[in-house]
C-alpha positions, 0 to 999 in steps of 0.5 A: 254250584248248579242244583242239578250237579251230578257229581255230588249227592243230595246231602252234599249239595244241600249241606245235610249230615247224618248224626254220629251213631253210637257203636253198638256192635263190637265183635260181630259181622251182622247179616246186612254187612255180610249181604253187602260184601257179597253184593259188592264182590259180585258188582266188582266181577267176582263170580260164585266160583271165586267167592266160594274158593275164597271162603272155603280157603278161609274156613278150611272146607272143601267146596261141594263137588256136587255143586257146579252150576254158578246160579243157584247151586254154587251161589247158594253154597257161598251164601250159606258158608258166608252167612254161617261162618264165625264173625272172625272168619268172615273178616278173614274172608273179606281180607282175602277178597280185598288182597286178591283184588289189590294184587291182581289189579283191575282185570283180576275179577274177569280172570279168576 
């Protein structure tokens, strides 16, 4: 295989592997995970309003009617709700987002 193969990452091209890490967190949703999920959802096309609808549905709270502009208002509300909810509710939120993606298909994120 050519050294400059774009299909494989550096570590795969050269056979490097990470050492298995001990599991240190069992029942939690660290901030870095919550951040990753929100960033990934945005990259997939979810907007702040769709994410707010999802998290509010999970934690049974009313969206702030005073927040109507996507950035920074609704996005800030989403971050606050996601970063401050119980870890089990965060995983419920994650499952809801995944299920909505699976049910709606590839164009789902552009139609919400």
